[in-house]
C-alpha positions as CSV (number, residue, x, y, z in Angstrom):
1,D,6.1,-1.4,-11.5
2,R,3.0,-3.5,-12.8
3,V,1.1,-3.1,-10.0
4,N,2.0,1.0,-10.0
5,A,1.0,1.0,-13.4
6,T,-2.6,-0.1,-12.9
7,V,-2.9,1.7,-9.8
8,L,-1.7,4.8,-12.4
9,E,-4.3,4.1,-14.8
10,D,-6.9,4.1,-12.2
11,R,-6.1,7.2,-10.7
12,E,-5.7,9.0,-14.2
13,Q,-9.3,7.6,-15.0
14,L,-10.7,9.0,-11.7
15,Q,-9.1,12.6,-12.2
16,Q,-10.7,12.5,-15.9
17,L,-13.9,11.5,-14.5
18,I,-13.8,14.6,-11.3
19,A,-13.1,16.9,-14.6
20,K,-16.7,16.0,-15.9
21,Q,-18.1,17.2,-13.1
22,G,-20.8,15.0,-12.6
23,D,-21.5,14.4,-16.4
24,L,-21.3,10.6,-16.0
25,N,-22.5,7.9,-18.1
26,F,-23.3,4.2,-17.1
27,L,-19.6,3.1,-17.7
28,D,-18.3,6.0,-15.6
29,Q,-20.5,5.1,-12.7
30,F,-19.5,1.4,-12.6
31,F,-15.8,2.4,-12.7
32,L,-16.5,4.8,-9.7
33,R,-19.0,2.2,-7.9
34,R,-16.0,-0.1,-8.4
35,L,-13.1,2.0,-6.9
36,R,-15.2,2.9,-4.3
37,L,-15.5,-0.4,-3.2
38,L,-11.9,-1.4,-3.6
39,Y,-10.4,1.6,-1.9
40,L,-13.3,2.7,0.6
41,G,-15.1,-0.5,1.3
42,R,-18.5,1.1,0.6
43,D,-20.3,2.5,-2.3
44,G,-21.7,5.8,-2.1
45,D,-21.8,9.8,-1.8
46,P,-20.4,11.4,-5.1
47,E,-18.7,13.9,-3.1
48,D,-16.2,11.5,-1.7
49,L,-14.0,11.5,-4.9
50,Q,-11.5,14.0,-3.5
51,A,-11.1,11.0,-0.9
52,L,-10.7,8.6,-3.2
53,L,-8.2,10.1,-5.3
54,K,-6.2,10.6,-1.9
55,K,-6.0,6.7,-1.5
56,I,-5.6,6.1,-5.3
57,D,-1.9,6.4,-6.0
58,V,1.6,4.8,-6.6
59,I,4.1,3.3,-3.5
60,P,7.4,4.5,-4.8
61,S,9.5,1.8,-6.0
62,A,12.4,2.4,-3.8
63,L,9.8,2.2,-0.8
64,A,8.5,-1.1,-1.8
65,L,11.9,-2.5,-2.6
66,I,13.6,-1.7,0.7
67,Q,10.5,-2.8,2.8
68,A,10.2,-6.3,1.1
69,A,13.7,-6.6,1.4
70,K,13.8,-5.5,5.2
71,E,10.5,-7.7,6.0
72,S,11.9,-10.5,4.2
73,G,15.2,-10.9,5.4
74,W,16.3,-10.1,1.9
75,G,13.9,-12.5,0.0
76,A,15.2,-15.5,2.4
77,S,12.1,-15.8,5.4
78,R,10.3,-18.7,5.1
79,F,7.2,-16.5,4.4
80,A,8.6,-14.9,1.3
81,R,10.0,-18.6,0.2
82,D,6.9,-20.4,0.9
83,G,4.2,-17.8,0.4
84,Y,5.5,-15.2,-1.5
85,N,4.7,-12.7,1.9
86,F,7.5,-10.4,1.0
87,F,6.3,-7.4,3.4
88,G,5.6,-8.8,6.9
89,Q,1.5,-8.9,6.2
90,Q,-0.8,-10.2,8.3
91,C,-3.9,-12.1,8.2
92,F,-6.7,-13.0,10.8
93,I,-8.7,-15.6,9.6
94,Q,-7.3,-19.0,10.3
95,G,-6.0,-20.7,7.8
96,C,-4.8,-17.7,5.5
97,G,-1.4,-18.1,5.9
98,F,1.7,-19.5,8.4
99,T,1.5,-19.2,12.1
100,P,4.5,-17.4,13.4
101,K,6.9,-19.7,15.4
102,R,7.7,-16.8,17.4
103,R,3.6,-15.5,17.7
104,A,3.0,-14.2,21.2
105,Q,0.7,-16.3,23.5
106,G,-3.0,-14.9,23.4
107,R,-2.3,-13.6,19.5
108,R,-4.5,-15.1,17.0
109,H,-2.8,-13.5,13.6
110,E,-0.8,-15.5,10.9
111,V,1.5,-13.9,8.3
112,A,-0.5,-13.8,4.9
113,K,0.2,-16.7,1.7
114,F,0.2,-15.1,-1.5
115,R,-0.2,-17.5,-4.7
116,S,2.5,-15.2,-6.6
117,T,4.9,-12.1,-5.9
118,E,2.1,-9.9,-7.7
119,D,-0.6,-10.8,-5.5
120,A,2.0,-10.2,-2.5
121,V,3.0,-6.6,-4.1
122,R,-0.8,-5.9,-4.8
123,A,-2.2,-6.6,-1.5
124,Y,0.8,-4.0,-0.1
125,V,0.1,-1.5,-2.2
126,H,-3.6,-2.2,-1.3
127,N,-2.5,-2.0,2.4
128,L,-0.9,1.4,2.3
129,N,-3.6,2.9,0.0
130,T,-6.5,1.9,2.0
131,H,-5.6,0.9,6.0
132,P,-6.6,3.4,8.2
133,R,-3.2,3.0,10.0
134,Y,-1.7,4.8,6.9
135,Q,-3.9,7.8,6.4
136,G,-0.8,10.2,7.3
137,F,1.3,8.5,5.0
138,R,-1.7,9.4,2.3
139,A,-2.1,12.6,3.1
140,Q,2.0,13.2,3.0
141,R,2.1,11.7,0.0
142,A,-0.9,13.7,-1.4
143,A,0.8,16.9,0.1
144,M,3.9,15.9,-1.9
145,R,1.5,15.6,-5.3
146,S,-0.1,19.1,-4.3
147,A,3.1,20.4,-4.1
148,G,4.3,19.5,-7.8
149,Q,7.2,17.3,-5.7
150,P,8.2,13.7,-7.0
151,L,7.2,11.1,-4.6
152,K,10.3,9.6,-3.0
153,G,9.9,6.8,-1.1
154,G,12.4,8.1,1.9
155,Q,10.4,11.1,2.7
156,L,7.2,9.0,2.7
157,A,8.8,6.4,5.1
158,A,8.8,8.9,7.9
159,S,4.6,8.3,7.7
160,L,5.4,4.6,8.5
161,G,5.9,4.2,12.1
162,S,3.0,2.4,12.8
163,Y,4.3,-0.5,10.0
164,S,6.5,-1.7,12.7
165,E,6.1,-2.5,16.2
166,R,9.6,-0.7,16.6
167,G,8.6,2.5,14.9
168,D,10.9,5.0,14.7
169,A,14.0,3.0,14.9
170,Y,11.9,1.1,11.7
171,I,11.6,4.2,9.9
172,A,15.3,4.9,10.3
173,E,16.3,2.1,9.2
174,I,14.0,2.0,6.2
175,Q,15.3,5.6,5.4
176,A,19.2,4.5,5.3
177,M,18.4,1.2,3.6
178,I,17.1,3.5,0.9
179,R,20.4,5.9,1.0
180,N,22.7,2.8,1.7
181,N,21.3,1.3,-1.8
182,D,21.3,4.5,-4.2
183,L,17.8,4.1,-5.1
184,E,17.1,7.8,-4.8
C-alpha cells in the first residue's frame, strides 16, 4: 500500500502538470525529468506526458499479494526468506542475487536479492510499470481507468502471460487464487 501510495502521488502530480498545459516552473520541470528517467529511461520530449501517465499507476493489491504468494511459495522459498524476493524477479549482473539451483544450462540470470520487503515491492511495481513485456498490462489498466472501472487484479492478470513461462496456465492460476482467497 505504501508503494502504491507513492506511485499515486506521482500520478496525481503529473496529472496536475498536464492540466497546466506547458506553464511549468523549475520544480515542475525537475519533477518531470525525474519521472521520465525513472519510467521511460530517458529525459526528453514534452509530448510524452500521456505515455508517462500510462506507466505511472498502481498495481491492485490483490494481484500483488497473489503473485507474491505464488512466486514465493507463500513466503517459504529461500529467495523470499533470504533475499525478500517474493515476486520471482530476475537480475542479469553476476552477484546481483541468488544462483538458481535448477538454472538451465547456458542461462546466466540470477534471482534478485533485495534489502527489504518494501524494496522488493517497489521493484515489482516498477517492473510492471516499465518493462516492455507488460505493455499490454498497462494498456488494459489505462482502458479500465478511461472507462471509469475499478482496477481489478483478476482482470489485469489476464494480460500477464509473459510474467511466467507457463503463460495462460499461470494466468488461470493467479485468477483462481484471487477468487479463492476472496480478494476482490
